[in-house]
All heavy atoms as a GROMACS GRO file, in nm:
protein
  637
    1VAL      N    1  14.077   8.201  13.208
    1VAL     CA    2  14.126   8.173  13.072
    1VAL      C    3  14.088   8.033  13.034
    1VAL      O    4  14.040   8.018  12.914
    1VAL     CB    5  14.276   8.180  13.064
    1VAL    CG1    6  14.337   8.142  12.932
    1VAL    CG2    7  14.323   8.323  13.105
    2VAL      N    8  14.086   7.934  13.127
    2VAL     CA    9  14.050   7.801  13.084
    2VAL      C   10  13.911   7.792  13.045
    2VAL      O   11  13.863   7.730  12.955
    2VAL     CB   12  14.082   7.707  13.207
    2VAL    CG1   13  14.022   7.562  13.181
    2VAL    CG2   14  14.227   7.696  13.231
    3ARG      N   15  13.817   7.873  13.118
    3ARG     CA   16  13.675   7.873  13.088
    3ARG      C   17  13.656   7.930  12.954
    3ARG      O   18  13.571   7.893  12.875
    3ARG     CB   19  13.612   7.956  13.199
    3ARG     CG   20  13.470   7.996  13.167
    3ARG     CD   21  13.371   7.901  13.244
    3ARG     NE   22  13.232   7.952  13.220
    3ARG     CZ   23  13.145   7.872  13.167
    3ARG    NH1   24  13.176   7.764  13.123
    3ARG    NH2   25  13.024   7.918  13.154
    4SER      N   26  13.724   8.035  12.919
    4SER     CA   27  13.708   8.103  12.784
    4SER      C   28  13.749   8.003  12.675
    4SER      O   29  13.680   7.996  12.577
    4SER     CB   30  13.805   8.231  12.779
    4SER     OG   31  13.800   8.281  12.656
    5VAL      N   32  13.853   7.928  12.692
    5VAL     CA   33  13.900   7.832  12.590
    5VAL      C   34  13.789   7.719  12.578
    5VAL      O   35  13.758   7.676  12.474
    5VAL     CB   36  14.031   7.766  12.631
    5VAL    CG1   37  14.071   7.649  12.543
    5VAL    CG2   38  14.145   7.881  12.624
    6THR      N   39  13.732   7.678  12.688
    6THR     CA   40  13.629   7.580  12.684
    6THR      C   41  13.505   7.616  12.618
    6THR      O   42  13.444   7.540  12.530
    6THR     CB   43  13.591   7.527  12.835
    6THR    OG1   44  13.711   7.490  12.896
    6THR    CG2   45  13.500   7.417  12.833
    7VAL      N   46  13.462   7.744  12.637
    7VAL     CA   47  13.345   7.794  12.579
    7VAL      C   48  13.379   7.809  12.425
    7VAL      O   49  13.284   7.776  12.348
    7VAL     CB   50  13.301   7.930  12.637
    7VAL    CG1   51  13.202   7.997  12.552
    7VAL    CG2   52  13.259   7.914  12.781
    8THR      N   53  13.488   7.850  12.387
    8THR     CA   54  13.528   7.865  12.253
    8THR      C   55  13.523   7.731  12.174
    8THR      O   56  13.474   7.718  12.067
    8THR     CB   57  13.662   7.934  12.228
    8THR    OG1   58  13.656   8.064  12.300
    8THR    CG2   59  13.695   7.954  12.090
    9ARG      N   60  13.580   7.625  12.242
    9ARG     CA   61  13.582   7.498  12.185
    9ARG      C   62  13.439   7.433  12.167
    9ARG      O   63  13.407   7.359  12.072
    9ARG     CB   64  13.663   7.400  12.263
    9ARG     CG   65  13.802   7.424  12.250
    9ARG     CD   66  13.891   7.314  12.318
    9ARG     NE   67  14.031   7.346  12.304
    9ARG     CZ   68  14.124   7.298  12.382
    9ARG    NH1   69  14.097   7.219  12.484
    9ARG    NH2   70  14.251   7.330  12.352
   10ASN      N   71  13.345   7.472  12.258
   10ASN     CA   72  13.209   7.427  12.258
   10ASN      C   73  13.138   7.494  12.136
   10ASN      O   74  13.038   7.442  12.077
   10ASN     CB   75  13.134   7.449  12.381
   10ASN     CG   76  13.184   7.356  12.496
   10ASN    OD1   77  13.230   7.252  12.464
   10ASN    ND2   78  13.156   7.397  12.618
   11LEU      N   79  13.173   7.612  12.104
   11LEU     CA   80  13.104   7.698  11.999
   11LEU      C   81  13.157   7.653  11.844
   11LEU      O   82  13.093   7.683  11.759
   11LEU     CB   83  13.131   7.844  12.015
   11LEU     CG   84  13.053   7.908  12.139
   11LEU    CD1   85  13.084   8.054  12.156
   11LEU    CD2   86  12.904   7.888  12.118
   12LEU      N   87  13.270   7.590  11.845
   12LEU     CA   88  13.339   7.561  11.715
   12LEU      C   89  13.238   7.468  11.630
   12LEU      O   90  13.235   7.503  11.509
   12LEU     CB   91  13.467   7.481  11.733
   12LEU     CG   92  13.586   7.573  11.763
   12LEU    CD1   93  13.716   7.487  11.786
   12LEU    CD2   94  13.612   7.667  11.656
   13PRO      N   95  13.169   7.372  11.680
   13PRO     CA   96  13.082   7.300  11.584
   13PRO      C   97  12.965   7.377  11.526
   13PRO      O   98  12.910   7.344  11.430
   13PRO     CB   99  13.029   7.183  11.675
   13PRO     CG  100  13.115   7.178  11.798
   13PRO     CD  101  13.177   7.309  11.810
   14GLN      N  102  12.931   7.490  11.599
   14GLN     CA  103  12.822   7.576  11.553
   14GLN      C  104  12.862   7.674  11.438
   14GLN      O  105  12.778   7.730  11.372
   14GLN     CB  106  12.763   7.652  11.667
   14GLN     CG  107  12.701   7.563  11.771
   14GLN     CD  108  12.644   7.641  11.891
   14GLN    OE1  109  12.664   7.758  11.901
   14GLN    NE2  110  12.591   7.565  11.986
   15ILE      N  111  12.990   7.690  11.417
   15ILE     CA  112  13.034   7.783  11.318
   15ILE      C  113  12.984   7.767  11.183
   15ILE      O  114  12.930   7.861  11.118
   15ILE     CB  115  13.179   7.798  11.322
   15ILE    CG1  116  13.233   7.862  11.452
   15ILE    CG2  117  13.238   7.877  11.202
   15ILE    CD1  118  13.388   7.877  11.471
   16PRO      N  119  12.978   7.644  11.127
   16PRO     CA  120  12.922   7.629  10.992
   16PRO      C  121  12.771   7.658  10.990
   16PRO      O  122  12.728   7.711  10.889
   16PRO     CB  123  12.944   7.472  10.964
   16PRO     CG  124  13.059   7.436  11.052
   16PRO     CD  125  13.051   7.523  11.177
   17LEU      N  126  12.700   7.628  11.095
   17LEU     CA  127  12.554   7.668  11.103
   17LEU      C  128  12.538   7.818  11.098
   17LEU      O  129  12.456   7.864  11.032
   17LEU     CB  130  12.497   7.604  11.221
   17LEU     CG  131  12.483   7.451  11.232
   17LEU    CD1  132  12.436   7.407  11.369
   17LEU    CD2  133  12.397   7.402  11.122
   18LEU      N  134  12.621   7.879  11.170
   18LEU     CA  135  12.611   8.033  11.183
   18LEU      C  136  12.652   8.092  11.047
   18LEU      O  137  12.591   8.190  10.997
   18LEU     CB  138  12.702   8.084  11.295
   18LEU     CG  139  12.661   8.039  11.436
   18LEU    CD1  140  12.774   8.089  11.539
   18LEU    CD2  141  12.530   8.100  11.470
   19ASP      N  142  12.752   8.037  10.976
   19ASP     CA  143  12.794   8.081  10.845
   19ASP      C  144  12.679   8.066  10.748
   19ASP      O  145  12.644   8.157  10.671
   19ASP     CB  146  12.912   8.004  10.791
   19ASP     CG  147  13.041   8.056  10.857
   19ASP    OD1  148  13.039   8.168  10.920
   19ASP    OD2  149  13.139   7.974  10.856
   20SER      N  150  12.610   7.954  10.748
   20SER     CA  151  12.499   7.930  10.664
   20SER      C  152  12.377   8.021  10.700
   20SER      O  153  12.311   8.078  10.608
   20SER     CB  154  12.450   7.786  10.660
   20SER     OG  155  12.402   7.751  10.792
   21SER      N  156  12.359   8.044  10.825
   21SER     CA  157  12.257   8.143  10.860
   21SER      C  158  12.290   8.287  10.821
   21SER      O  159  12.199   8.358  10.771
   21SER     CB  160  12.249   8.143  11.021
   21SER     OG  161  12.157   8.238  11.063
   22ILE      N  162  12.410   8.321  10.826
   22ILE     CA  163  12.457   8.460  10.777
   22ILE      C  164  12.433   8.468  10.629
   22ILE      O  165  12.379   8.568  10.586
   22ILE     CB  166  12.607   8.483  10.818
   22ILE    CG1  167  12.615   8.508  10.963
   22ILE    CG2  168  12.659   8.603  10.734
   22ILE    CD1  169  12.763   8.517  11.017
   23ALA      N  170  12.467   8.368  10.555
   23ALA     CA  171  12.446   8.363  10.409
   23ALA      C  172  12.303   8.381  10.377
   23ALA      O  173  12.263   8.456  10.286
   23ALA     CB  174  12.509   8.244  10.349
   24SER      N  175  12.223   8.308  10.450
   24SER     CA  176  12.072   8.303  10.422
   24SER      C  177  12.013   8.447  10.450
   24SER      O  178  11.931   8.505  10.377
   24SER     CB  179  12.005   8.204  10.511
   24SER     OG  180  11.866   8.216  10.503
   25LEU      N  181  12.056   8.503  10.567
   25LEU     CA  182  12.010   8.634  10.596
   25LEU      C  183  12.060   8.741  10.510
   25LEU      O  184  11.986   8.839  10.476
   25LEU     CB  185  12.053   8.672  10.741
   25LEU     CG  186  11.991   8.596  10.850
   25LEU    CD1  187  12.058   8.622  10.985
   25LEU    CD2  188  11.839   8.617  10.863
   26GLN      N  189  12.179   8.736  10.449
   26GLN     CA  190  12.223   8.826  10.352
   26GLN      C  191  12.143   8.813  10.223
   26GLN      O  192  12.117   8.918  10.163
   26GLN     CB  193  12.377   8.806  10.319
   26GLN     CG  194  12.466   8.853  10.435
   26GLN     CD  195  12.603   8.828  10.412
   26GLN    OE1  196  12.641   8.731  10.335
   26GLN    NE2  197  12.700   8.904  10.470
   27GLU      N  198  12.112   8.699  10.187
   27GLU     CA  199  12.030   8.674  10.064
   27GLU      C  200  11.890   8.734  10.091
   27GLU      O  201  11.837   8.794   9.994
   27GLU     CB  202  12.019   8.526  10.040
   27GLU     CG  203  11.952   8.495   9.902
   27GLU     CD  204  11.954   8.340   9.873
   27GLU    OE1  205  12.053   8.282   9.906
   27GLU    OE2  206  11.852   8.294   9.818
   28GLN      N  207  11.830   8.717  10.200
   28GLN     CA  208  11.703   8.774  10.237
   28GLN      C  209  11.706   8.922  10.228
   28GLN      O  210  11.616   8.995  10.176
   28GLN     CB  211  11.652   8.723  10.369
   28GLN     CG  212  11.614   8.580  10.372
   28GLN     CD  213  11.568   8.529  10.505
   28GLN    OE1  214  11.558   8.613  10.601
   28GLN    NE2  215  11.548   8.404  10.522
   29LEU      N  216  11.809   8.984  10.282
   29LEU     CA  217  11.829   9.124  10.275
   29LEU      C  218  11.841   9.178  10.138
   29LEU      O  219  11.781   9.279  10.114
   29LEU     CB  220  11.949   9.166  10.359
   29LEU     CG  221  11.989   9.318  10.375
   29LEU    CD1  222  11.876   9.389  10.438
   29LEU    CD2  223  12.120   9.335  10.443
   30LEU      N  224  11.915   9.113  10.064
   30LEU     CA  225  11.928   9.146   9.920
   30LEU      C  226  11.795   9.154   9.849
   30LEU      O  227  11.755   9.244   9.774
   30LEU     CB  228  12.029   9.065   9.852
   30LEU     CG  229  12.053   9.095   9.701
   30LEU    CD1  230  12.114   9.232   9.684
   30LEU    CD2  231  12.150   8.991   9.641
   31HIS      N  232  11.726   9.044   9.870
   31HIS     CA  233  11.586   9.031   9.804
   31HIS      C  234  11.492   9.142   9.862
   31HIS      O  235  11.426   9.201   9.782
   31HIS     CB  236  11.532   8.897   9.840
   31HIS     CG  237  11.394   8.871   9.783
   31HIS    ND1  238  11.372   8.868   9.650
   31HIS    CD2  239  11.272   8.857   9.844
   31HIS    CE1  240  11.245   8.848   9.628
   31HIS    NE2  241  11.180   8.845   9.745
   32ALA      N  242  11.494   9.174   9.984
   32ALA     CA  243  11.411   9.279  10.038
   32ALA      C  244  11.449   9.420   9.990
   32ALA      O  245  11.365   9.504   9.950
   32ALA     CB  246  11.420   9.279  10.199
   33ARG      N  247  11.582   9.438   9.973
   33ARG     CA  248  11.623   9.572   9.918
   33ARG      C  249  11.584   9.576   9.766
   33ARG      O  250  11.540   9.681   9.726
   33ARG     CB  251  11.779   9.578   9.916
   33ARG     CG  252  11.824   9.609  10.062
   33ARG     CD  253  11.975   9.633  10.059
   33ARG     NE  254  12.019   9.671  10.192
   33ARG     CZ  255  12.142   9.669  10.231
   33ARG    NH1  256  12.241   9.621  10.160
   33ARG    NH2  257  12.176   9.707  10.358
   34GLU      N  258  11.592   9.468   9.693
   34GLU     CA  259  11.549   9.476   9.552
   34GLU      C  260  11.393   9.497   9.546
   34GLU      O  261  11.346   9.577   9.462
   34GLU     CB  262  11.579   9.332   9.479
   34GLU     CG  263  11.727   9.323   9.462
   34GLU     CD  264  11.762   9.180   9.400
   34GLU    OE1  265  11.677   9.093   9.406
   34GLU    OE2  266  11.878   9.165   9.368
   35THR      N  267  11.322   9.432   9.628
   35THR     CA  268  11.179   9.451   9.631
   35THR      C  269  11.142   9.600   9.672
   35THR      O  270  11.060   9.658   9.605
   35THR     CB  271  11.110   9.358   9.738
   35THR    OG1  272  11.144   9.222   9.699
   35THR    CG2  273  10.956   9.369   9.739
   36ALA      N  274  11.215   9.656   9.764
   36ALA     CA  275  11.186   9.789   9.800
   36ALA      C  276  11.218   9.884   9.680
   36ALA      O  277  11.142   9.992   9.665
   36ALA     CB  278  11.275   9.827   9.928
   37GLN      N  279  11.321   9.853   9.612
   37GLN     CA  280  11.362   9.946   9.501
   37GLN      C  281  11.253   9.936   9.388
   37GLN      O  282  11.219  10.042   9.331
   37GLN     CB  283  11.497   9.902   9.449
   37GLN     CG  284  11.541   9.978   9.321
   37GLN     CD  285  11.572  10.125   9.363
   37GLN    OE1  286  11.609  10.156   9.471
   37GLN    NE2  287  11.544  10.215   9.270
   38VAL      N  288  11.205   9.815   9.366
   38VAL     CA  289  11.105   9.800   9.259
   38VAL      C  290  10.971   9.882   9.305
   38VAL      O  291  10.911   9.940   9.226
   38VAL     CB  292  11.068   9.649   9.237
   38VAL    CG1  293  10.948   9.632   9.160
   38VAL    CG2  294  11.186   9.584   9.169
   39LEU      N  295  10.929   9.859   9.427
   39LEU     CA  296  10.808   9.930   9.477
   39LEU      C  297  10.830  10.082   9.475
   39LEU      O  298  10.742  10.158   9.435
   39LEU     CB  299  10.782   9.880   9.622
   39LEU     CG  300  10.732   9.747   9.636
   39LEU    CD1  301  10.716   9.699   9.780
   39LEU    CD2  302  10.600   9.723   9.565
   40SER      N  303  10.956  10.124   9.513
   40SER     CA  304  10.984  10.271   9.500
   40SER      C  305  10.973  10.328   9.364
   40SER      O  306  10.915  10.436   9.335
   40SER     CB  307  11.124  10.297   9.567
   40SER     OG  308  11.148  10.433   9.552
   41THR      N  309  11.027  10.250   9.262
   41THR     CA  310  11.020  10.283   9.129
   41THR      C  311  10.870  10.299   9.080
   41THR      O  312  10.834  10.389   9.006
   41THR     CB  313  11.101  10.191   9.043
   41THR    OG1  314  11.238  10.196   9.089
   41THR    CG2  315  11.102  10.237   8.892
   42GLN      N  316  10.792  10.193   9.109
   42GLN     CA  317  10.656  10.191   9.069
   42GLN      C  318  10.579  10.305   9.135
   42GLN      O  319  10.494  10.366   9.071
   42GLN     CB  320  10.594  10.059   9.117
   42GLN     CG  321  10.637   9.934   9.035
   42GLN     CD  322  10.572   9.809   9.083
   42GLN    OE1  323  10.508   9.814   9.194
   42GLN    NE2  324  10.594   9.701   9.005
   43LEU      N  325  10.612  10.337   9.262
   43LEU     CA  326  10.535  10.446   9.331
   43LEU      C  327  10.567  10.584   9.258
   43LEU      O  328  10.477  10.670   9.246
   43LEU     CB  329  10.577  10.453   9.470
   43LEU     CG  330  10.512  10.564   9.555
   43LEU    CD1  331  10.356  10.530   9.562
   43LEU    CD2  332  10.571  10.566   9.697
   44GLU      N  333  10.684  10.604   9.218
   44GLU     CA  334  10.734  10.735   9.153
   44GLU      C  335  10.691  10.740   9.007
   44GLU      O  336  10.702  10.848   8.944
   44GLU     CB  337  10.880  10.754   9.165
   44GLU     CG  338  10.918  10.768   9.312
   44GLU     CD  339  11.072  10.766   9.336
   44GLU    OE1  340  11.142  10.747   9.233
   44GLU    OE2  341  11.119  10.782   9.447
   45SER      N  342  10.653  10.632   8.951
   45SER     CA  343  10.624  10.626   8.802
   45SER      C  344  10.486  10.694   8.767
   45SER      O  345  10.391  10.656   8.830
   45SER     CB  346  10.619  10.482   8.752
   45SER     OG  347  10.567  10.477   8.617
   46PRO      N  348  10.487  10.793   8.684
   46PRO     CA  349  10.356  10.855   8.650
   46PRO      C  350  10.260  10.760   8.574
   46PRO      O  351  10.136  10.782   8.568
   46PRO     CB  352  10.392  10.977   8.564
   46PRO     CG  353  10.525  10.944   8.515
   46PRO     CD  354  10.595  10.851   8.612
   47GLY      N  355  10.314  10.658   8.518
   47GLY     CA  356  10.229  10.563   8.440
   47GLY      C  357  10.162  10.463   8.539
   47GLY      O  358  10.082  10.384   8.482
   48ASN      N  359  10.178  10.467   8.665
   48ASN     CA  360  10.123  10.378   8.753
   48ASN      C  361   9.964  10.411   8.777
   48ASN      O  362   9.940  10.522   8.826
   48ASN     CB  363  10.195  10.385   8.889
   48ASN     CG  364  10.144  10.289   8.988
   48ASN    OD1  365  10.050  10.214   8.967
   48ASN    ND2  366  10.215  10.285   9.108
   49LYS      N  367   9.875  10.332   8.718
   49LYS     CA  368   9.739  10.369   8.722
   49LYS      C  369   9.684  10.372   8.868
   49LYS      O  370   9.579  10.438   8.896
   49LYS     CB  371   9.660  10.268   8.643
   49LYS     CG  372   9.702  10.267   8.496
   49LYS     CD  373   9.655  10.392   8.440
   49LYS     CE  374   9.696  10.387   8.278
   49LYS     NZ  375   9.684  10.515   8.212
   50ALA      N  376   9.742  10.296   8.958
   50ALA     CA  377   9.689  10.289   9.089
   50ALA      C  378   9.722  10.417   9.174
   50ALA      O  379   9.672  10.439   9.279
   50ALA     CB  380   9.744  10.164   9.166
   51ARG      N  381   9.807  10.501   9.117
   51ARG     CA  382   9.862  10.616   9.190
   51ARG      C  383   9.775  10.736   9.170
   51ARG      O  384   9.777  10.834   9.244
   51ARG     CB  385  10.002  10.646   9.145
   51ARG     CG  386  10.073  10.745   9.221
   51ARG     CD  387  10.218  10.757   9.172
   51ARG     NE  388  10.264  10.884   9.202
   51ARG     CZ  389  10.318  10.965   9.120
   51ARG    NH1  390  10.343  10.929   9.008
   51ARG    NH2  391  10.355  11.090   9.152
   52TRP      N  392   9.696  10.742   9.074
   52TRP     CA  393   9.617  10.859   9.048
   52TRP      C  394   9.466  10.832   9.030
   52TRP      O  395   9.430  10.715   9.012
   52TRP     CB  396   9.664  10.930   8.918
   52TRP     CG  397   9.666  10.859   8.792
   52TRP    CD1  398   9.760  10.772   8.745
   52TRP    CD2  399   9.559  10.850   8.695
   52TRP    NE1  400   9.723  10.717   8.626
   52TRP    CE2  401   9.602  10.764   8.594
   52TRP    CE3  402   9.437  10.910   8.688
   52TRP    CZ2  403   9.518  10.732   8.486
   52TRP    CZ3  404   9.353  10.880   8.575
   52TRP    CH2  405   9.396  10.795   8.476
   53ARG      N  406   9.383  10.931   9.039
   53ARG     CA  407   9.243  10.909   9.040
   53ARG      C  408   9.183  11.021   8.955
   53ARG      O  409   9.238  11.140   8.954
   53ARG     CB  410   9.175  10.898   9.165
   53ARG     CG  411   9.195  11.019   9.258
   53ARG     CD  412   9.131  10.996   9.396
   53ARG     NE  413   9.187  11.086   9.488
   53ARG     CZ  414   9.146  11.206   9.513
   53ARG    NH1  415   9.049  11.260   9.449
   53ARG    NH2  416   9.199  11.280   9.608
   54ARG      N  417   9.066  11.002   8.902
   54ARG     CA  418   9.000  11.105   8.816
   54ARG      C  419   8.927  11.203   8.917
   54ARG      O  420   8.872  11.159   9.009
   54ARG     CB  421   8.888  11.046   8.730
   54ARG     CG  422   8.821  11.143   8.642
   54ARG     CD  423   8.733  11.084   8.543
   54ARG     NE  424   8.800  11.015   8.435
   54ARG     CZ  425   8.866  11.078   8.335
   54ARG    NH1  426   8.890  11.202   8.336
   54ARG    NH2  427   8.925  11.007   8.236
   55LEU      N  428   8.950  11.325   8.892
   55LEU     CA  429   8.899  11.428   8.973
   55LEU      C  430   8.754  11.469   8.929
   55LEU      O  431   8.728  11.469   8.799
   55LEU     CB  432   8.983  11.555   8.971
   55LEU     CG  433   9.128  11.552   9.032
   55LEU    CD1  434   9.192  11.678   9.020
   55LEU    CD2  435   9.112  11.497   9.176
   56GLU      N  436   8.665  11.492   9.024
   56GLU     CA  437   8.531  11.535   8.989
   56GLU      C  438   8.531  11.681   8.942
   56GLU      O  439   8.620  11.758   8.962
   56GLU     CB  440   8.445  11.528   9.113
   56GLU     CG  441   8.432  11.389   9.172
   56GLU     CD  442   8.361  11.295   9.074
   56GLU    OE1  443   8.274  11.331   9.003
   56GLU    OE2  444   8.405  11.172   9.064
   57GLY      N  445   8.430  11.714   8.863
   57GLY     CA  446   8.411  11.856   8.819
   57GLY      C  447   8.423  11.868   8.674
   57GLY      O  448   8.445  11.760   8.599
   58LYS      N  449   8.418  11.993   8.625
   58LYS     CA  450   8.429  12.010   8.479
   58LYS      C  451   8.540  12.110   8.449
   58LYS      O  452   8.582  12.181   8.542
   58LYS     CB  453   8.298  12.062   8.422
   58LYS     CG  454   8.256  12.193   8.470
   58LYS     CD  455   8.133  12.240   8.407
   58LYS     CE  456   8.102  12.387   8.445
   58LYS     NZ  457   8.130  12.486   8.346
   59ILE      N  458   8.583  12.119   8.339
   59ILE     CA  459   8.690  12.207   8.299
   59ILE      C  460   8.620  12.342   8.258
   59ILE      O  461   8.534  12.339   8.163
   59ILE     CB  462   8.774  12.153   8.186
   59ILE    CG1  463   8.850  12.034   8.224
   59ILE    CG2  464   8.883  12.264   8.134
   59ILE    CD1  465   8.921  11.965   8.112
   60PRO      N  466   8.644  12.452   8.325
   60PRO     CA  467   8.585  12.575   8.290
   60PRO      C  468   8.623  12.623   8.150
   60PRO      O  469   8.738  12.613   8.110
   60PRO     CB  470   8.614  12.667   8.400
   60PRO     CG  471   8.738  12.613   8.455
   60PRO     CD  472   8.738  12.472   8.429
   61ASP      N  473   8.530  12.692   8.079
   61ASP     CA  474   8.558  12.746   7.948
   61ASP      C  475   8.618  12.890   7.979
   61ASP      O  476   8.629  12.935   8.088
   61ASP     CB  477   8.441  12.752   7.860
   61ASP     CG  478   8.324  12.833   7.911
   61ASP    OD1  479   8.335  12.878   8.031
   61ASP    OD2  480   8.221  12.836   7.849
   62LYS      N  481   8.658  12.952   7.862
   62LYS     CA  482   8.737  13.072   7.876
   62LYS      C  483   8.652  13.189   7.938
   62LYS      O  484   8.703  13.258   8.020
   62LYS     CB  485   8.778  13.121   7.738
   62LYS     CG  486   8.876  13.229   7.729
   62LYS     CD  487   8.934  13.254   7.601
   62LYS     CE  488   9.044  13.365   7.604
   62LYS     NZ  489   9.110  13.383   7.478
   63GLU      N  490   8.527  13.189   7.911
   63GLU     CA  491   8.440  13.293   7.966
   63GLU      C  492   8.425  13.279   8.119
   63GLU      O  493   8.431  13.381   8.196
   63GLU     CB  494   8.305  13.292   7.910
   63GLU     CG  495   8.294  13.339   7.756
   63GLU     CD  496   8.330  13.219   7.664
   63GLU    OE1  497   8.308  13.097   7.709
   63GLU    OE2  498   8.380  13.241   7.558
   64GLU      N  499   8.412  13.154   8.168
   64GLU     CA  500   8.407  13.138   8.315
   64GLU      C  501   8.543  13.175   8.375
   64GLU      O  502   8.534  13.224   8.488
   64GLU     CB  503   8.377  12.990   8.338
   64GLU     CG  504   8.232  12.948   8.300
   64GLU     CD  505   8.205  12.801   8.313
   64GLU    OE1  506   8.301  12.724   8.300
   64GLU    OE2  507   8.106  12.766   8.343
   65LEU      N  508   8.651  13.148   8.312
   65LEU     CA  509   8.771  13.180   8.371
   65LEU      C  510   8.798  13.331   8.384
   65LEU      O  511   8.843  13.386   8.487
   65LEU     CB  512   8.886  13.111   8.295
   65LEU     CG  513   8.912  12.969   8.300
   65LEU    CD1  514   9.015  12.913   8.205
   65LEU    CD2  515   8.938  12.920   8.440
   66VAL      N  516   8.759  13.402   8.275
   66VAL     CA  517   8.766  13.555   8.274
   66VAL      C  518   8.684  13.602   8.386
   66VAL      O  519   8.717  13.701   8.453
   66VAL     CB  520   8.729  13.607   8.134
   66VAL    CG1  521   8.714  13.762   8.139
   66VAL    CG2  522   8.839  13.562   8.039
   67ALA      N  523   8.556  13.557   8.403
   67ALA     CA  524   8.467  13.607   8.503
   67ALA      C  525   8.534  13.574   8.641
   67ALA      O  526   8.518  13.667   8.725
   67ALA     CB  527   8.334  13.537   8.496
   68LYS      N  528   8.588  13.459   8.663
   68LYS     CA  529   8.655  13.428   8.788
   68LYS      C  530   8.775  13.522   8.816
   68LYS      O  531   8.784  13.571   8.937
   68LYS     CB  532   8.697  13.283   8.795
   68LYS     CG  533   8.752  13.234   8.917
   68LYS     CD  534   8.645  13.229   9.032
   68LYS     CE  535   8.699  13.165   9.153
   68LYS     NZ  536   8.609  13.144   9.263
   69ILE      N  537   8.845  13.555   8.715
   69ILE     CA  538   8.960  13.643   8.735
   69ILE      C  539   8.911  13.783   8.774
   69ILE      O  540   8.964  13.840   8.861
   69ILE     CB  541   9.046  13.646   8.608
   69ILE    CG1  542   9.123  13.520   8.591
   69ILE    CG2  543   9.145  13.761   8.610
   69ILE    CD1  544   9.200  13.502   8.455
   70ASN      N  545   8.800  13.828   8.704
   70ASN     CA  546   8.751  13.962   8.738
   70ASN      C  547   8.692  13.966   8.882
   70ASN      O  548   8.719  14.058   8.947
   70ASN     CB  549   8.638  13.998   8.639
   70ASN     CG  550   8.696  14.026   8.497
   70ASN    OD1  551   8.816  14.058   8.479
   70ASN    ND2  552   8.616  14.002   8.394
   71GLN      N  553   8.632  13.856   8.922
   71GLN     CA  554   8.576  13.853   9.054
   71GLN      C  555   8.693  13.853   9.159
   71GLN      O  556   8.682  13.930   9.265
   71GLN     CB  557   8.492  13.728   9.074
   71GLN     CG  558   8.433  13.709   9.212
   71GLN     CD  559   8.382  13.569   9.230
   71GLN    OE1  560   8.390  13.477   9.142
   71GLN    NE2  561   8.311  13.551   9.346
   72LEU      N  562   8.795  13.782   9.133
   72LEU     CA  563   8.910  13.781   9.233
   72LEU      C  564   8.983  13.911   9.235
   72LEU      O  565   9.028  13.951   9.339
   72LEU     CB  566   9.006  13.663   9.191
   72LEU     CG  567   8.944  13.523   9.215
   72LEU    CD1  568   9.045  13.420   9.165
   72LEU    CD2  569   8.926  13.494   9.359
   73GLU      N  570   8.999  13.980   9.116
   73GLU     CA  571   9.056  14.112   9.119
   73GLU      C  572   8.980  14.214   9.188
   73GLU      O  573   9.023  14.298   9.266
   73GLU     CB  574   9.078  14.153   8.961
   73GLU     CG  575   9.185  14.086   8.898
   73GLU     CD  576   9.207  14.124   8.745
   73GLU    OE1  577   9.101  14.178   8.692
   73GLU    OE2  578   9.307  14.087   8.693
   74GLU      N  579   8.842  14.203   9.179
   74GLU     CA  580   8.754  14.293   9.260
   74GLU      C  581   8.768  14.277   9.414
   74GLU      O  582   8.775  14.360   9.487
   74GLU     CB  583   8.607  14.280   9.217
   74GLU     CG  584   8.577  14.334   9.079
   74GLU     CD  585   8.438  14.303   9.032
   74GLU    OE1  586   8.359  14.256   9.118
   74GLU    OE2  587   8.402  14.330   8.910
   75ARG      N  588   8.781  14.147   9.448
   75ARG     CA  589   8.792  14.119   9.591
   75ARG      C  590   8.926  14.164   9.639
   75ARG      O  591   8.942  14.218   9.749
   75ARG     CB  592   8.787  13.965   9.612
   75ARG     CG  593   8.645  13.907   9.604
   75ARG     CD  594   8.634  13.769   9.634
   75ARG     NE  595   8.708  13.721   9.747
   75ARG     CZ  596   8.736  13.592   9.774
   75ARG    NH1  597   8.697  13.493   9.689
   75ARG    NH2  598   8.794  13.556   9.882
   76LEU      N  599   9.024  14.151   9.553
   76LEU     CA  600   9.164  14.206   9.594
   76LEU      C  601   9.168  14.359   9.604
   76LEU      O  602   9.217  14.404   9.700
   76LEU     CB  603   9.267  14.153   9.496
   76LEU     CG  604   9.415  14.188   9.522
   76LEU    CD1  605   9.458  14.131   9.651
   76LEU    CD2  606   9.494  14.148   9.410
   77ALA      N  607   9.098  14.424   9.514
   77ALA     CA  608   9.090  14.566   9.515
   77ALA      C  609   9.015  14.621   9.646
   77ALA      O  610   9.054  14.718   9.695
   77ALA     CB  611   9.028  14.621   9.381
   78ASP      N  612   8.914  14.534   9.678
   78ASP     CA  613   8.831  14.580   9.803
   78ASP      C  614   8.909  14.566   9.924
   78ASP      O  615   8.895  14.640  10.023
   78ASP     CB  616   8.706  14.490   9.804
   78ASP     CG  617   8.605  14.524   9.700
   78ASP    OD1  618   8.622  14.634   9.643
   78ASP    OD2  619   8.519  14.445   9.682
   79LYS      N  620   9.013  14.469   9.929
   79LYS     CA  621   9.092  14.449  10.050
   79LYS      C  622   9.198  14.558  10.062
   79LYS      O  623   9.246  14.589  10.171
   79LYS     CB  624   9.160  14.314  10.042
   79LYS     CG  625   9.068  14.198  10.067
   79LYS     CD  626   9.146  14.064  10.074
   79LYS     CE  627   9.046  13.951  10.102
   79LYS     NZ  628   9.114  13.829  10.116
   80LYS      N  629   9.232  14.619   9.955
   80LYS     CA  630   9.339  14.729   9.964
   80LYS      C  631   9.288  14.859  10.006
   80LYS      O  632   9.211  14.908  10.059
   80LYS     CB  633   9.400  14.749   9.826
   80LYS     CG  634   9.489  14.636   9.788
   80LYS     CD  635   9.558  14.667   9.654
   80LYS     CE  636   9.638  14.549   9.612
   80LYS     NZ  637   9.714  14.568   9.484
   0.00000   0.00000   0.00000
């Protein structure tokens, strides 16, 4: 018991340092959470230009789409 009391008395001067350390760490944690929230919001935003890229190729016209549909329907009919 005497040892425990001695150790506790030796730690008393460090309590203000530990309190300031806790406060600093809590502030850093809050800042990191805010940064993570901002980054998450930016990642989910469709207006974020860094999130998307232009795809290669051309947009098919109506005749090409009809031809592709017919081709796929024929392939499907052949499988049945």
